C-alpha positions in Angstrom: -22.7 -19.1 -16.7 -23.5 -15.6 -15.5 -26.7 -13.6 -15.9 -26.6 -10.6 -18.2 -28.1 -8.4 -15.5 -25.3 -9.3 -13.1 -22.7 -8.4 -15.8 -24.5 -5.0 -16.3 -24.6 -4.3 -12.6 -21.2 -5.6 -11.4 -18.8 -5.3 -14.3 -18.3 -2.2 -16.4 -15.9 -3.9 -18.8 -18.5 -6.0 -20.6 -20.5 -4.5 -23.5 -23.8 -2.8 -22.4 -26.9 -4.9 -22.9 -28.2 -2.9 -25.9 -24.9 -2.9 -27.9 -24.2 -5.8 -30.3 -25.0 -8.4 -27.7 -25.7 -12.0 -28.8 -29.2 -13.4 -28.7 -30.5 -14.3 -25.3 -29.2 -17.6 -24.1 -26.3 -17.7 -26.6 -22.9 -18.4 -25.1 -20.1 -15.9 -25.6 -16.5 -17.2 -25.7 -14.0 -15.4 -23.5 -10.3 -15.9 -23.7 -9.8 -16.4 -19.9 -9.4 -19.9 -18.4 -12.6 -21.4 -17.0 -11.0 -21.5 -13.5 -10.4 -17.8 -13.7 -13.9 -17.0 -14.9 -15.5 -19.2 -12.3 -13.8 -17.2 -9.6 -14.5 -13.8 -11.3 -18.2 -14.5 -11.7 -18.6 -15.3 -8.0 -18.0 -11.6 -7.4 -21.1 -10.8 -9.3 -23.6 -12.5 -7.0 -24.7 -11.9 -3.4 -22.8 -14.8 -1.8 -19.6 -15.4 0.2 -16.6 -14.4 -1.9 -14.0 -17.0 -2.8 -11.1 -17.5 -0.4 -8.1 -16.3 -2.5 -5.6 -17.7 0.1 -6.4 -21.2 -1.4 -5.9 -20.1 -5.1 -2.6 -20.9 -6.7 -0.5 -17.9 -7.8 -0.9 -18.4 -11.5 -4.7 -18.4 -11.2 -4.6 -15.4 -8.8 -2.5 -13.4 -11.3 -4.9 -14.2 -14.1 -7.9 -13.4 -11.9 -6.3 -10.0 -11.1 -5.9 -9.3 -14.8 -9.4 -10.3 -15.6 -10.9 -8.2 -12.7 -9.0 -5.2 -14.1 -9.9 -5.9 -17.7 -13.6 -6.3 -17.1 -13.7 -3.7 -14.3 -15.2 -6.0 -11.7 -14.6 -3.6 -8.8 -15.7 -6.0 -6.1 -12.8 -8.3 -7.1 -10.2 -5.7 -7.9 -9.4 -4.5 -4.4 -9.1 -8.0 -2.9 -7.0 -9.2 -5.8 -4.7 -6.2 -5.3 -4.4 -6.9 -1.6 -3.7 -10.6 -2.2 -1.1 -9.8 -4.9 0.7 -7.5 -2.5 0.9 -10.3 0.0 2.2 -12.9 -2.4 4.7 -10.4 -3.9 7.0 -11.4 -1.1 7.0 -15.0 -2.4 6.8 -14.2 -6.1 8.6 -10.8 -6.5 9.4 -11.0 -10.2 5.9 -11.8 -11.6 4.1 -9.4 -9.2 6.3 -6.4 -10.0 4.1 -5.6 -13.0 1.0 -5.2 -10.9 
């Protein structure tokens, strides 16, 4: 779960608060895996950020896509940096980033 105020503040890719939002407290289904969303939402709170060196490549790739999709700027640059590093070990999948 993530607070609406945090979405408004830290992610430009989610709909603004006043535009066709569900009633307060109602869950919104997102297509990303829960492991990806758990990581992504950590970037929306004032806390230590997740250690992406411990995240398997498939989750890292999905996190990178979600950070771009939802415009979570605090996650985008570290994902880009980490994807550049793992490109050496996964050159084919990373070439699209």
